[in-house]
C-alpha positions in Angstrom: 0.2 -0.1 0.1 1.6 3.2 -0.7 2.4 5.8 1.8 0.6 8.6 0.3 -2.7 9.7 -0.6 -3.7 9.2 -4.5 -3.5 11.6 -6.7 -7.1 12.4 -6.6 -7.1 13.5 -3.2 -4.2 15.9 -3.2 -6.7 18.5 -3.5 -5.6 21.5 -2.2 -6.4 25.1 -3.8 -4.3 28.2 -3.3 -6.0 30.7 -1.1 -7.9 33.3 -3.0 -6.6 36.6 -3.1 -8.0 38.8 0.2 -7.2 42.2 0.7 -7.9 41.6 4.2 -4.7 39.4 4.8 -2.3 40.9 7.4 1.5 39.7 6.2 4.3 38.6 8.4 6.5 41.1 8.9 10.4 40.0 9.6 12.3 41.4 12.7 15.7 42.5 12.2 16.9 39.5 15.0 19.8 37.6 13.3 19.0 34.1 11.8 20.3 30.9 12.7 22.1 29.3 9.6 20.3 25.9 10.2 17.3 24.8 12.2 17.1 21.8 12.9 13.3 19.8 13.3 12.7 19.1 16.7 13.4 15.7 17.9 10.6 12.8 17.9 8.0 14.5 16.3 4.6 13.2 16.5 3.9 12.3 13.0 0.2 11.9 11.7 -1.0 9.9 8.8 -4.1 11.0 7.1 -4.2 7.9 4.9 -6.2 8.2 1.5 -8.5 11.2 2.3 -7.7 14.7 1.1 -7.8 16.0 4.3 -4.4 17.3 4.4 -5.6 20.8 5.6 -6.5 19.9 8.9 -3.6 17.6 9.3 -0.9 20.5 8.3 -2.6 22.3 10.6 -3.2 20.0 13.3 0.9 19.4 13.4 1.6 23.1 13.4 -0.7 23.4 16.4 1.0 20.7 18.1 4.0 21.8 17.8 3.2 25.2 19.0 1.9 23.2 22.1 4.9 21.4 22.4 6.9 24.4 22.5 4.9 26.0 25.7 5.7 22.5 27.4 2.3 21.0 26.8 1.3 17.7 25.3 -1.7 18.4 24.1 -2.7 16.7 20.7 -5.6 18.1 18.5 -8.0 16.6 16.1 -6.9 17.0 12.6 -10.7 15.8 11.5 -12.0 18.9 13.1 -9.7 21.1 11.5 -10.5 19.4 7.9 -14.4 19.5 8.6 -14.2 23.2 9.7 -11.9 24.3 6.6 -14.7 22.5 4.4 -17.4 24.8 5.7 -15.6 28.4 5.8 -13.7 27.5 2.1 -15.4 29.8 -0.6 -17.3 26.6 -2.0 -20.6 25.5 -1.4 -21.6 22.8 1.1 -19.4 19.4 1.7 -19.7 17.3 -0.9 -16.3 17.2 -1.9 -12.8 16.4 -0.4 -10.2 19.5 -0.6 -10.1 22.4 1.0 -7.8 25.6 1.4 -4.9 26.9 3.7 -7.3 29.8 4.8 -10.1 27.6 5.0 -8.8 25.6 8.1 -7.2 29.0 9.7 -11.0 30.3 9.3 -12.2 27.5 10.9 -10.2 26.9 13.8 -10.6 31.2 14.3 -14.4 30.8 14.4 -14.9 27.4 16.3 -11.3 26.4 17.8 -10.4 22.9 18.2 -10.9 20.3 20.2 -8.3 17.5 21.6 -7.5 14.8 19.0 -9.1 12.2 21.5 -12.8 13.8 21.6 -12.7 13.9 17.6 -10.3 11.3 16.1 -9.6 10.7 12.6 -11.6 7.9 11.4 -10.7 7.2 7.7 -13.6 7.2 5.4 -15.8 9.0 8.1 -18.8 10.8 6.6 -21.5 12.8 8.6 -19.0 14.4 11.0 -21.3 16.4 14.4 -19.4 18.3 16.7 -20.8 17.3 20.0 -21.3 19.2 23.2 -17.9 18.0 24.6 -16.0 18.8 21.5 -17.2 22.4 21.6 -16.7 23.0 25.3 -13.0 21.9 24.8 -12.4 23.4 21.6 -12.9 27.1 23.2 -10.0 26.2 25.4 -7.9 26.4 21.8 -8.2 29.1 20.1 -6.2 31.4 17.4 -4.6 33.8 18.6 -2.7 35.8 16.1 -2.1 34.7 12.4 0.1 36.4 9.4 0.5 35.2 5.8 4.2 35.0 4.5 4.9 36.4 1.2 7.2 33.6 -0.8 10.2 35.6 0.4 13.1 32.9 1.4 14.6 35.6 4.2 10.5 35.8 5.5 10.4 32.3 5.7 13.8 32.0 7.8 12.7 34.5 9.6 9.2 33.2 10.4 10.6 29.6 11.9 13.4 31.4 13.9 10.5 33.5 15.5 7.8 30.7 15.5 9.1 27.7 15.0 6.7 26.3 12.2 5.0 27.4 8.9 1.8 26.1 7.7 2.3 25.8 3.7 0.3 24.6 0.6 2.0 23.9 -2.2 1.9 22.1 -5.6 3.2 18.5 -5.3 4.9 16.1 -7.7 5.7 12.7 -8.2 9.0 13.4 -6.7 7.4 13.7 -3.1 6.1 10.0 -3.2 9.4 8.4 -2.7 11.8 10.7 -0.6 15.5 9.5 -1.1 18.8 9.9 0.6 20.9 12.6 -0.5 24.8 12.7 -0.6 24.6 13.6 3.1 22.3 10.7 3.9 19.6 13.1 4.1 15.9 12.4 3.0 14.8 15.1 0.4 12.2 15.1 -1.8 13.4 14.6 -5.7 12.8 17.2 -8.0 10.1 16.3 -10.8 8.0 18.3 -13.3 5.2 15.9 -13.0 2.8 18.0 -10.7 -0.3 15.5 -9.3 -1.9 17.8 -7.1 -2.0 20.5 -3.8 -0.7 19.3 -0.7 -0.6 21.4 2.7 2.0 20.3 5.4 4.2 21.7 8.4 7.6 23.4 7.7 10.0 22.7 11.1 13.4 23.7 10.0 15.9 24.7 7.2 19.8 23.9 6.4 21.5 25.8 3.6 19.8 23.4 1.0 16.2 23.6 1.7 13.2 23.4 4.4 12.3 20.5 6.1 8.8 19.2 5.6 6.8 17.4 8.3 4.3 15.6 6.3 1.1 13.6 7.0 1.7 10.7 5.5 3.0 8.4 8.2 5.9 7.9 10.3 7.2 5.2 8.3 6.5 5.0 5.2 7.5 8.7 4.1 11.0 9.9 4.4 12.9 9.8 7.3 10.7 9.7 10.1 7.8 11.9 8.5 10.3 14.5 7.4 12.3 15.0 4.1 14.3 18.2 3.1 12.4 19.8 -0.1 15.0 21.8 -2.0 14.6 26.1 -2.3 14.6 25.4 -6.0 11.3 23.3 -6.0 9.8 25.5 -3.0 10.5 28.7 -5.4 8.4 27.3 -8.2 5.7 25.3 -6.2 4.6 27.0 -3.1 1.1 28.5 -2.8 0.5 29.9 0.3 2.2 30.1 3.9 1.3 31.2 7.4 2.4 31.7 10.8 -0.1 31.3 13.4 -0.1 31.7 17.5 -2.0 29.9 19.8 -4.6 32.4 21.9 -4.4 32.9 25.5 -7.0 30.8 27.7 -9.9 33.4 28.3 -13.1 33.1 29.9 -14.7 33.6 26.2 -13.6 34.1 23.1 -13.2 37.9 22.3 -13.2 39.4 18.8 -12.7 43.1 19.8 -9.7 45.1 19.5 -9.1 48.5 21.5 -10.2 51.5 19.8 -10.2 54.9 20.1 -14.0 55.9 19.2 -14.4 57.9 22.2 -12.0 59.6 25.1 -9.7 57.1 27.0 -10.3 53.8 24.4 -13.1 52.4 26.2 -14.8 51.3 23.7 -14.0 48.1 21.6 -14.2 48.4 18.0 -15.1 44.9 16.5 -14.3 43.3 13.8 -15.7 40.2 12.2 -16.8 38.5 15.0 -15.5 34.7 15.4 -18.5 32.1 15.2 -17.4 30.5 18.4 -18.3 33.8 20.5 -22.1 33.7 19.5 -22.6 30.1 18.8 -25.1 29.1 21.7 -27.3 32.3 20.7 -28.3 32.4 17.1 -29.5 30.2 13.9 -29.0 30.9 10.4 -31.3 30.5 7.9 -31.2 30.8 4.5 -34.5 30.3 2.1 -36.1 28.7 4.6 -32.9 26.4 5.3 -30.4 25.8 7.7 -27.3 27.8 6.4 -24.6 25.3 6.6 -21.8 26.9 5.2 -19.4 30.1 5.9 -18.5 31.6 8.9 -21.7 31.6 10.6 -22.8 28.0 9.9 -26.1 26.4 11.0 -27.5 22.7 11.1 -29.6 20.3 13.4 -26.3 19.6 15.3 -25.3 23.2 15.8 -29.2 23.4 17.3 -28.1 20.2 19.7 -25.2 22.4 21.4 -27.9 25.4 21.6 -30.1 22.5 23.4 -26.9 21.6 25.7 -26.3 25.2 26.9 -29.9 26.3 27.4 -30.3 22.8 29.8 -27.8 24.8 32.1 -31.0 26.7 33.0 -28.7 29.6 34.4 -31.4 32.3 33.2 -34.9 33.2 34.1 -36.0 34.4 30.7 -35.3 33.7 26.7 -35.7 36.4 24.1 -36.4 35.4 20.9 -34.9 38.5 18.5 -34.8 38.8 14.7 -33.0 41.5 13.4 -33.5 43.7 9.9 -33.5 41.2 7.2 -31.2 44.3 5.3 -28.6 43.8 7.7 -25.6 41.8 6.3 -24.9 38.4 8.4 -21.3 40.2 9.7 -23.5 43.2 11.0 -26.2 40.8 12.8 -23.0 38.9 14.2 -21.7 42.6 15.8 -25.4 42.8 16.9 -25.3 39.4 18.5 -22.1 39.5 20.2 -22.7 43.7 21.6 -25.9 42.7 22.8 -25.2 39.6 24.3 -23.5 40.8 27.7 -26.0 42.7 28.9 -29.0 40.5 28.3 -26.8 37.7 30.0 -26.1 40.3 32.9 -29.7 40.8 33.5 -30.9 37.1 33.7 -32.2 37.0 29.7 -30.8 34.1 27.6 -30.7 35.9 24.0 -31.2 34.1 20.8 -31.2 35.5 17.8 -32.8 34.2 14.0 -30.5 35.4 11.3 -31.5 35.2 8.0 -30.1 35.8 4.7 -31.5 38.2 2.3 -28.8 39.5 0.5 -30.6 42.4 -0.3 -28.7 45.1 1.4 -26.3 46.1 -1.6 -28.7 45.2 -3.9 -31.3 47.6 -2.6 -28.5 50.5 -2.3 -27.6 49.9 -5.9 -31.2 50.4 -7.3 -31.5 53.6 -5.3 -28.0 55.0 -6.4 -28.3 53.8 -9.8 -31.9 55.9 -10.6 -30.8 59.0 -8.4 -29.6 60.8 -11.7 -32.7 59.9 -13.4 -34.9 60.9 -11.0 -33.1 64.3 -10.3 -32.6 64.9 -14.5 -36.6 65.0 -14.5 -37.7 66.5 -11.1 -34.3 68.8 -10.4 -33.6 69.4 -7.1 -36.9 69.6 -5.3 -36.7 66.9 -2.4 -40.5 65.7 -2.7 -40.4 65.3 -6.7 -37.0 63.5 -6.4 -38.0 61.0 -4.1 -41.4 60.6 -5.7 -39.3 59.8 -9.0 -36.9 57.6 -6.9 -40.5 55.5 -6.0 -41.4 55.3 -9.7 -37.7 54.4 -10.8 -37.0 51.5 -8.5 -40.6 50.1 -8.0 -40.5 46.9 -10.6 -36.9 45.9 -9.4 -37.7 47.1 -5.5 -40.7 44.9 -5.5 -39.0 42.2 -6.6 -36.6 42.6 -3.9 -39.1 43.0 -1.2 -41.0 39.9 -2.2 -37.4 38.0 -1.6 -37.0 39.5 1.4 -40.5 38.4 2.6 -40.3 35.0 1.5 -36.9 34.7 3.1 -38.9 36.1 6.6 -41.4 33.5 5.7 -40.1 30.4 4.6 -38.4 29.2 7.6 -41.7 28.4 9.3 -43.6 27.4 6.1 -44.4 23.9 7.2 -43.8 21.8 10.1 -40.7 19.9 8.6 -39.3 23.6 7.4 -35.5 23.8 9.5 -36.8 27.1 11.1 -39.6 25.0 12.5 -37.0 22.0 13.5 -34.9 25.2 15.2 -37.7 26.6 16.7 -39.2 23.3 18.1 -35.7 22.1 19.5 -35.7 25.5 21.4 -39.1 25.3 22.9 -39.0 21.8 23.9 -35.9 22.0 25.6 -37.4 24.8 27.5 -40.4 22.8 28.4 -42.9 25.9 29.2 -40.6 26.6 32.7 -38.7 30.1 31.3 -40.8 32.9 30.3 -40.3 33.6 26.1 -39.9 37.0 24.9 -39.8 38.2 21.4 -38.4 41.2 19.6 -38.1 42.3 16.5 -36.7 45.2 14.1 -37.9 46.4 11.1 -38.3 43.0 8.7 -37.8 40.8 11.9 -41.4 42.2 12.8 -42.3 40.1 9.5 -40.6 36.9 10.6 -41.5 37.2 14.1 -45.0 37.1 13.1 -44.7 33.7 11.0 -42.3 32.3 13.9 -44.9 33.2 16.6 -47.6 31.5 14.4 -45.9 28.4 14.0 -44.8 28.3 17.3 -48.3 28.2 18.2 -49.4 25.4 16.3 -46.3 23.3 17.3 -47.1 24.0 21.2 -51.0 24.7 21.3 -50.5 26.4 25.0 -47.4 28.6 24.4 -47.6 32.0 25.8 -45.1 34.2 25.0 -44.6 37.0 27.9 -43.9 40.1 25.7 -43.4 41.1 22.4 -41.1 44.2 20.9 -41.3 45.4 17.5 -38.6 48.2 16.5 -40.0 50.0 13.4 -42.3 47.3 12.1 -42.0 46.5 8.9 -44.9 44.4 8.3 -48.2 45.4 6.8 -51.1 46.7 9.2 -52.5 43.2 6.8 -49.8 41.3 8.1 -50.6 42.3 11.7 -54.2 41.7 11.5 -53.6 38.8 10.0 -51.0 36.7 12.6 -50.4 39.3 15.5 -54.3 40.2 16.4 -55.3 36.5 16.8 -52.5 35.3 19.0 -53.2 38.7 21.1 -56.9 37.7 21.2 -56.3 34.3 22.3 -53.8 35.1 25.0 -50.9 33.4 23.1 -49.1 36.6 23.2 -49.9 39.0 26.2 -48.3 42.4 25.6 -47.4 43.7 22.0 -45.1 47.1 21.9 -44.3 48.7 19.1 -41.7 51.3 18.7 -42.0 53.9 15.8 -40.6 57.1 15.0 -42.9 60.0 14.6 -44.1 61.0 11.2 -41.9 63.9 11.6 -38.6 62.0 12.2 -39.7 59.2 9.4 -39.4 62.3 6.6 -36.6 63.6 8.3 -34.7 59.8 7.7 -33.0 59.0 4.2 -32.2 55.7 2.5 -28.5 55.7 0.8 -28.5 59.3 1.5 -30.6 59.3 -1.9 -34.2 58.9 -1.1 -35.1 61.9 1.4 -37.3 59.7 3.6 -37.4 56.6 5.5 -36.9 53.4 4.1 -40.6 52.1 5.2 -42.0 55.1 3.3 -40.5 53.6 0.1 -41.3 50.4 1.0 -44.8 51.6 1.3 -45.2 53.6 -1.7 -43.0 51.7 -4.1 -41.9 48.1 -3.0 -45.5 46.8 -1.7 -47.8 45.0 -4.1 -50.1 48.0 -3.7 -48.7 51.9 -3.8 -49.4 53.3 -0.4 -49.8 50.0 1.8 -50.2 50.6 5.4 -47.2 49.6 7.5 -47.2 49.0 11.1 -43.8 51.1 11.9 -45.4 54.4 10.5 -47.3 56.6 12.7 -49.3 58.0 9.2 -51.1 54.6 9.4 -51.3 53.7 13.2 -54.8 55.3 13.5 -55.9 52.2 11.1 -55.3 49.8 13.6 -58.3 48.2 15.6 -56.7 47.8 18.9 -59.0 48.4 21.1 -59.3 45.6 23.7 -56.1 44.3 22.7 -52.6 44.7 24.7 -51.2 46.6 22.2 -48.7 50.3 23.3 -47.3 52.1 20.7 -44.4 54.2 21.7 -43.1 57.3 19.5 -39.9 58.4 19.3 -39.1 62.1 19.4 -35.2 62.1 19.4 -35.3 62.7 23.1 -33.3 61.3 25.3 -35.3 61.2 28.4 -38.6 59.3 26.9 -38.5 55.4 26.2 -37.2 55.5 22.8 -35.1 58.2 20.8 -33.9 56.7 17.9 -33.6 59.2 15.0 -33.7 57.3 12.1 -35.6 53.8 11.2 -32.1 51.7 11.3 -31.2 53.6 14.7 -33.5 51.7 17.1 -31.3 48.7 17.8 -28.2 51.5 18.4 -30.6 53.5 20.8 -30.0 52.6 24.8 -33.4 54.1 25.4 -34.9 51.4 23.3 -33.4 48.6 24.3 -33.6 49.5 28.0 -37.5 49.8 28.0 -37.5 46.6 25.9 -35.4 44.9 29.2 -37.8 46.7 31.6 -40.7 45.0 29.8 -39.0 42.1 30.1 -37.8 41.9 33.6 -41.3 43.9 35.1 -38.1 46.4 36.6 -35.4 48.5 35.8 -32.3 46.2 34.6 -29.6 45.7 36.8 -27.2 46.6 33.9 -28.6 48.9 30.9 -27.3 49.3 27.8 -24.9 52.3 27.0 -24.5 53.9 23.6 -21.0 52.9 23.6 -22.0 49.2 23.7 -24.4 49.6 20.7 -22.1 51.8 18.4 -21.8 48.7 15.9 
């Protein structure tokens, strides 16, 4: 049996260019002339699977732990499976991956010990268990830098860090390293490229770099090591990364020091690692679990959420639906920013993240019609707005239909993935913890369908409070979904937070349309022009609210009031609004209120 995977499994691809990459910058410290590989390395064996991105990164991490005097050995299986989720290709129905995919997976989910997720050849349907997830929180990525293909950068990185994670084109010479004139195993050069491979570089001498491979310690090279000649390296190296372990902390922390306010008190958040929020969200797309990318979800993910809910270290549960025009990264930033305050007040937040991909399309539609509108209407603001409404109507309606479909489809049937996630969550709670809902903008549409499905699954369900922030739901949807549930007591209390008509008209969309998004939706994007929307003060008098436990709070931008948002999109940035939501959930003032700095996403 050959000591290497077949050519079909040598399927690593180069990392796509990414302007966000941070590149390693060598120091001016003197370099050693040679750097021998550490003795008695633990050599991994990937067998015939194309799982080398996981094995190469595992070898790198294991060696970093060894440098710290620790004998931890991490799971190459978990790293590889995560790499496939975080790569640029859809799904998991393939074997290959990239170094960046593996690093993204480690950054966002951590990695557990090998004994918890051992490598089993041919394994399918890998699932992260609660034990794996808990252990992975202790082993996360710290700093990481991409290397330029400069030989001096590689030498400097090895002197500083001790190991480099690398991918390269490999040829038939890799199959059978041979001894050179000095008796050292080296990879003979060949022009016959057979595929892409990932591994660790663990040293160097005057002839080349020492490769630690994952094709077994007996079957390849000298104890799993061989020299990769510099000329071969220069022709075939694809990508290289240096990484460092994060220090153990109570939680995954996504922040970096910022200077948005005096004293640098604010944390400026970049992309949020998935692990920081993994117990607090489900990600849905067109009604299905979104099972790829940074913020993936599936049934196994919901099993982890259920495991967390069983700990019962909270007094309330809040199901929160963000606006569908937020990007997934923007939603993740909100989830991470809000989590601490909710938990500090005994509220377990669980957010529904749903893909529409419409925010950029909507902005492009409006910006694309600006010149045409101004050419016809001149500079008179209201006329320009009317022209924008007319010119964007056809495309805008299509986008709005798609958005509403994305909010409705997850709960359209009992077998839909949104219904599955909802059913798991409510079944785990077992009616023992008060349930609350909140929805911002299009989140009010999603919550209408979520609540309807929840009651069909659990006929005795009672939701304590519901808070709708600038709801983009129509009056008709309110009467169809919310009113019957209010009348039957399934929804005990509803509060709607809206802008006043004055602020609605002072708002803007993409700095082109001179009124709020709800104005544009009502006048242009709904199927019938001038559709009454729940979030617009102008249409609230048409609501039949007599005898219903419904309250409407209007923001006038006054921070002494219960709501002070100045714009449609500003309600979830407004501490007055969110603290009023907290007060209604708790029945009293929160022990820890939101402050403006925490909501500056």
